[in-house]
C-alpha positions in Angstrom: 106.7 142.0 100.9 104.3 144.0 99.2 101.7 142.5 97.1 99.3 143.9 94.4 95.8 142.3 92.4 96.9 141.8 88.9 94.7 142.3 86.6 97.2 140.2 84.1 97.5 137.2 85.9 95.4 134.2 85.2 91.8 134.0 86.7 90.1 131.0 87.9 86.3 130.9 88.7 85.7 132.3 92.4 89.7 132.6 92.8 91.7 135.9 93.1 95.5 135.9 91.8 98.1 138.4 93.1 101.3 139.2 91.2 104.3 139.2 93.2 107.8 140.7 93.1 110.7 138.7 91.4 112.2 138.6 95.0 109.6 136.2 96.1 110.6 133.6 93.9 114.1 134.5 94.1 113.4 132.9 97.5 111.7 129.8 96.2 113.8 127.9 94.3 115.0 124.3 94.1 118.1 123.0 92.6 118.2 122.4 88.6 119.8 119.6 87.3 120.2 117.1 90.2 119.1 114.1 88.7 118.9 112.4 85.7 117.0 109.3 84.8 118.7 106.7 86.5 118.3 108.5 89.9 114.7 108.9 88.8 114.5 105.3 88.7 116.3 104.8 91.7 113.9 107.3 93.4 110.4 105.5 92.3 112.2 102.4 93.9 113.2 103.9 96.9 109.6 105.4 97.4 107.9 102.0 97.7 111.3 99.4 98.1 110.0 99.2 102.1 106.7 97.8 101.4 108.3 94.9 100.2 109.5 94.6 103.8 107.0 95.3 105.6 103.2 95.8 105.4 101.7 93.9 102.5 101.5 91.1 104.9 98.6 92.3 106.6 96.7 92.0 103.5 97.0 88.1 104.2 94.7 88.7 107.3 92.3 90.3 105.1 91.8 88.5 102.3 94.3 85.1 102.5 97.2 84.6 100.1 94.4 83.9 97.3 92.8 87.2 98.1 95.8 89.5 98.3 97.4 88.1 95.0 94.3 88.8 93.3 93.8 92.1 94.9 98.1 92.6 94.2 97.2 91.6 90.1 94.5 94.7 90.1 96.6 97.1 92.0 99.2 96.1 89.8 97.3 96.9 86.8 96.5 100.0 87.8 99.7 101.3 88.7 101.3 100.3 85.8 98.6 101.9 83.7 99.1 105.2 86.1 102.4 105.3 85.4 102.3 105.4 81.4 99.7 108.2 82.0 101.7 110.1 84.3 104.9 109.8 82.2 102.8 111.4 79.5 101.5 114.2 82.0 104.9 114.8 83.6 106.8 115.3 80.3 104.1 117.9 79.3 104.2 119.9 82.5 107.1 119.1 84.2 106.8 121.3 87.6 107.4 120.4 91.1 103.6 120.4 91.6 103.7 116.7 90.1 99.6 115.6 90.3 98.5 119.0 91.6 99.8 120.6 88.3 98.5 118.3 86.4 94.9 118.6 87.3 95.7 122.3 87.9 95.7 122.0 84.0 92.6 120.2 83.6 90.2 121.3 86.3 91.5 124.6 87.4 92.6 125.9 90.9 89.9 123.6 93.1 90.8 120.7 91.0 94.7 121.3 91.6 94.5 121.7 95.4 91.9 119.0 95.7 94.9 116.8 93.9 97.7 118.4 95.6 96.3 117.9 99.4 95.5 114.1 98.5 98.9 113.8 97.7 99.8 115.4 100.6 97.8 113.2 102.8 99.6 110.4 101.2 103.3 111.5 101.9 102.7 112.9 104.9 101.1 109.6 106.7 103.4 107.3 104.8 106.6 108.0 106.7 104.8 107.5 110.1 103.8 104.1 109.1 107.4 103.7 107.7 108.9 104.8 111.0 106.6 102.2 113.3 108.4 99.4 110.9 111.6 100.5 111.4 110.9 100.9 115.1 110.0 96.9 114.7 113.5 95.8 112.7 115.4 97.7 115.3 113.8 96.3 118.3 114.5 92.7 116.4 118.1 93.9 115.9 119.2 95.9 118.6 116.4 95.5 121.2 115.6 99.2 120.7 112.4 100.4 119.6 110.2 103.1 120.0 109.6 106.3 120.0 113.4 107.1 120.4 113.9 105.6 117.1 111.2 107.3 115.5 112.6 110.6 116.7 116.3 109.7 115.5 115.0 108.7 112.0 113.0 112.0 111.4 115.7 114.3 112.6 118.4 112.5 110.7 117.0 112.3 107.0 115.1 115.6 107.4 118.8 117.5 107.9 120.3 115.4 105.3 117.7 116.9 103.1 118.2 120.3 104.4 121.5 120.0 103.9 120.8 119.6 100.0 118.7 117.3 97.4 121.8 116.4 94.9 123.4 114.8 98.2 120.1 113.4 99.5 119.3 112.0 95.9 122.4 109.9 95.7 122.9 108.8 99.0 119.1 107.4 98.5 120.6 105.8 95.8 122.8 103.6 97.4 120.5 102.9 100.3 118.0 101.3 97.9 120.8 99.6 95.7 122.0 97.8 98.9 118.2 97.1 100.0 117.5 95.8 96.7 120.4 93.1 96.9 118.9 92.3 100.4 115.5 91.0 98.8 117.1 89.2 96.1 119.1 87.2 98.6 115.7 86.5 100.3 114.0 85.8 97.4 116.8 82.7 96.4 116.8 81.8 100.3 113.0 81.2 100.3 113.2 79.0 97.1 114.1 75.9 98.0 111.5 76.0 101.1 108.6 76.8 98.5 105.5 75.0 98.8 102.0 75.6 97.1 100.2 74.1 100.3 101.8 76.6 102.4 100.3 79.6 100.7 97.0 78.2 101.6 97.4 77.4 105.4 95.0 80.1 106.4 91.8 78.5 108.1 88.6 78.8 105.9 85.6 80.8 107.0 82.2 80.9 106.3 82.0 84.0 104.2 80.7 83.8 100.7 82.8 82.2 98.5 85.4 81.2 100.7 88.1 78.3 99.5 91.4 77.5 100.5 92.7 80.0 97.9 90.3 82.8 99.2 89.4 81.4 103.1 87.8 85.0 103.8 85.7 84.8 100.4 85.3 87.4 97.6 85.0 90.0 99.9 89.0 89.4 101.2 89.9 90.3 98.0 88.9 94.0 98.2 89.5 94.0 101.9 93.2 93.4 100.9 93.7 96.0 98.3 95.1 98.9 100.7 97.6 96.4 101.3 98.2 95.3 97.7 99.1 99.2 96.9 101.5 99.0 99.7 103.5 97.3 97.0 103.5 100.3 94.9 102.5 103.1 97.1 104.2 106.3 96.0 106.1 105.4 92.9 103.4 108.3 91.5 105.8 110.6 93.2 108.6 110.6 90.7 107.2 113.6 88.8 107.9 115.9 91.8 111.5 115.8 91.0 110.6 117.5 87.3 112.2 121.2 88.7 115.2 119.2 89.6 115.6 117.1 86.6 118.4 117.5 83.9 115.7 116.6 80.8 112.4 116.3 82.7 110.8 115.5 79.0 113.3 112.7 78.4 114.0 111.6 81.6 110.5 111.2 83.2 109.0 108.7 81.6 112.3 106.4 81.8 112.2 107.4 85.2 108.6 106.4 85.9 107.9 103.3 84.1 111.8 101.7 84.6 111.0 102.0 88.5 107.1 100.6 87.8 108.9 97.4 86.2 111.5 96.8 89.0 108.9 97.2 91.7 106.2 94.6 89.7 109.4 92.0 89.7 110.1 92.4 93.3 106.3 92.2 94.2 105.4 89.1 92.3 108.5 87.1 93.7 108.0 88.2 97.5 104.3 87.7 97.5 105.0 84.3 95.9 108.1 83.0 97.8 107.8 84.6 101.4 104.2 83.1 102.5 104.9 80.1 100.0 108.3 79.5 102.2 106.9 80.0 105.7 103.4 80.0 105.2 100.8 82.4 104.8 99.4 82.0 108.2 102.9 82.7 109.8 103.2 86.4 108.5 99.5 87.8 109.1 100.4 90.2 111.8 104.4 90.3 111.5 106.3 93.9 111.9 109.0 92.3 110.1 107.6 89.6 107.7 110.8 88.7 105.7 112.8 87.7 108.8 110.2 86.0 110.0 109.6 84.1 107.0 113.2 83.2 106.9 113.3 82.0 110.5 110.5 79.9 110.2 111.5 78.3 106.6 115.1 77.5 108.2 113.7 76.7 111.7 116.2 79.1 113.5 118.0 82.2 112.8 120.9 82.1 110.1 123.2 84.4 108.9 120.5 84.8 105.9 118.0 86.2 108.2 120.3 88.3 110.0 121.8 90.1 106.7 118.1 90.6 105.5 117.2 91.7 108.8 120.3 94.7 109.0 120.0 95.3 105.4 116.1 95.1 105.6 116.5 98.2 107.5 118.1 100.2 104.4 114.9 99.4 102.7 112.4 100.9 104.9 114.9 103.7 105.5 115.1 104.3 101.4 111.5 104.9 101.6 111.6 106.9 104.6 114.2 109.0 103.4 112.9 109.5 99.9 109.1 110.1 100.9 110.2 112.6 102.8 111.7 114.4 100.0 108.1 113.9 98.0 106.2 115.6 100.5 108.7 118.8 101.1 108.0 119.4 97.5 104.6 118.5 96.9 104.2 121.5 100.0 106.7 123.1 98.6 104.7 123.8 95.0 101.6 124.3 97.2 102.9 127.3 99.1 104.8 128.8 96.3 101.3 128.9 94.2 99.5 130.4 97.8 97.1 127.3 98.1 99.4 126.8 101.4 101.2 129.3 103.8 103.5 130.9 101.7 106.3 130.9 104.2 106.3 126.8 104.0 108.1 127.2 100.5 110.8 129.3 101.6 114.4 127.7 100.5 117.6 127.8 102.2 121.2 128.2 100.4 121.1 124.7 99.4 117.7 125.1 97.7 115.8 122.9 100.0 112.4 124.2 101.4 113.2 123.9 105.2 109.8 124.2 106.5 108.3 122.2 104.4 110.6 119.3 105.7 110.0 120.6 109.0 106.3 120.9 109.7 105.1 117.4 108.4 107.8 115.8 110.3 106.6 116.8 113.5 103.1 115.9 112.2 104.5 112.7 111.2 106.7 111.7 114.2 103.6 112.7 116.3 101.3 110.1 114.5 104.2 107.3 114.5 103.7 107.2 118.6 100.5 105.4 117.7 102.6 102.8 116.6 99.5 101.5 114.2 101.4 101.1 111.3 98.8 99.0 109.3 96.0 101.6 110.4 98.6 104.3 109.4 98.6 102.5 106.0 94.8 102.9 105.6 95.1 106.8 106.1 98.1 107.1 103.5 96.3 105.0 100.9 93.0 107.0 101.0 94.9 109.9 100.2 96.8 108.1 97.5 93.5 106.5 96.0 91.9 109.5 95.6 94.6 111.5 93.9 94.6 108.6 91.6 91.1 109.1 90.6 91.9 113.0 90.3 95.2 112.4 88.1 93.5 110.2 85.6 90.8 111.8 85.2 93.1 115.0 84.4 94.6 112.7 81.7 91.7 111.8 80.3 90.2 115.3 80.2 93.5 116.8 78.7 93.7 114.2 75.8 89.6 115.1 74.7 90.2 119.1 75.2 93.7 120.1 74.5 94.6 117.0 72.0 96.9 119.5 70.5 99.3 120.3 73.6 102.8 119.2 73.0 103.6 115.4 74.5 106.9 114.7 74.1 105.7 110.9 75.1 102.5 109.7 74.5 100.9 107.1 76.9 100.4 103.7 75.0 96.7 103.0 74.5 95.7 106.6 75.3 92.6 107.6 77.5 91.9 103.7 77.4 95.0 103.1 79.4 94.3 105.7 81.9 90.7 104.8 82.0 91.4 101.3 83.2 93.4 103.1 86.0 90.7 105.1 87.0 88.1 102.5 87.6 90.2 100.5 89.8 91.5 103.6 91.7 87.8 104.2 92.4 87.3 100.4 93.3 90.6 101.2 95.8 88.8 104.3 97.4 86.1 102.0 98.7 88.2 99.3 99.7 89.4 101.0 102.8 86.4 101.1 104.3 85.9 97.4 104.4 88.9 97.3 107.0 88.7 100.1 109.5 86.0 102.7 108.4 86.7 105.1 111.6 90.1 105.1 110.1 89.2 106.4 106.6 86.5 108.5 107.6 88.9 110.1 109.7 91.5 110.8 106.7 88.2 112.2 105.0 87.7 114.7 108.0 91.2 115.9 107.9 90.6 116.3 104.1 87.4 118.2 104.1 89.4 120.4 106.7 92.0 121.5 104.1 89.2 121.8 101.9 87.5 124.7 103.8 90.7 126.0 104.1 91.0 126.5 100.5 87.2 127.3 100.3 87.6 130.6 102.9 91.1 131.4 102.4 93.6 130.4 100.1 91.6 130.8 97.0 91.4 134.4 97.4 95.4 134.6 97.8 96.5 132.6 95.0 100.4 133.8 93.3 100.3 134.5 90.0 103.2 133.8 87.7 104.0 129.7 89.4 105.1 127.3 87.0 101.6 125.4 87.3 99.9 129.1 86.7 101.8 129.9 84.1 100.9 126.6 82.0 97.2 127.4 82.9 97.6 131.1 81.4 99.3 129.6 78.1 96.9 127.3 77.6 93.8 129.7 77.8 95.9 132.1 75.4 96.1 129.5 72.7 92.7 128.5 73.1 91.5 132.0 72.8 93.5 132.4 69.6 91.2 129.6 68.1 
């Protein structure tokens, strides 16, 4: 495809834009109108619901129940404030780039790339962690786990996404609804066995501030933050569906906030009745903590534990399925704009970005072979928290510099709300170093390699005319008229 330098293209500091033919965008289109706000709520819950089934409990080993409880309160506050801010941003800038598009408008091409690639690290790694948990549940159910299960799930669900987004989102909604029913069964089943003493049964250490409530001291709260995040991680991916939504200005805020309210309820109830019914110390290292909690509470396997185990697999599948969707849309947007190799944004007859689905799937499968779900969580959380800092900063900057921009939805509390989320996100960035600094440093190195790719190559080959660049061009033109 012939490209030419365009003098009319938007110009960013140290970046070069190329004008492309209409044929370029013809081969890079997503399916319009595939989702309404109800499906978006389902998508937001689906992104996260696996975190209710496994992963959060590793925070008990870092902070005890009290440490994880306080960490969850802090992270719930961060995510709720962030969702209010993202609801405004997604109604203003409804593109498939999501957070990358918001930061692009606030900070220019470099800011957009830094945000987009941080989100990409989160979404490419999270399915690998979930695949490990799926393997644990399958082994518990069928006696078969490991790499064959990881591979089968990657191939099956990437294949469904390639078939078409409308079908994929509807199937995901059904799977999520079934998984939510299983969570309700678990909560009801554990209530009769609840005891406050069981929440506080982890032995007290000699750490500063240690007590029965905080057995690992004050530092345990901080160390538990990455696992508290697992209750909510990826709900911020709802805006990635903007270009496939019927009415993004109305539906995006409803989808984001509705999903967050559902997730808050599940997180609070599971954190209370799970350890409170089985004992916190029982669940510190479990790969399927809900099943283990039921088995421990009732003294044996029951129809209820079997049901939660079987249907709980649906919860893990729902998140696995939906985050594959999320990473493909993030890669699609970055590739279409030239930040990543352009071939990654080519779509098929079903309007699905095939390579954007397959390439991260191969990488994720390879990482799942480590079997280290808890460490993979740390890598995903690192990318997520970096993106949260940048997205909340973008909200504040656009409020201050561009107050006249059309905002179909306005964040309650304005920059105070996004400011709270920003501060808590900064705290969360550092928290991963307390658990295993080697893992976080490794993730930071990967991030650095991606930044180097932008610095030495892609910033000189960006594409003019993408939705994100059009928003930036319009804003620049409006500012010049003042």
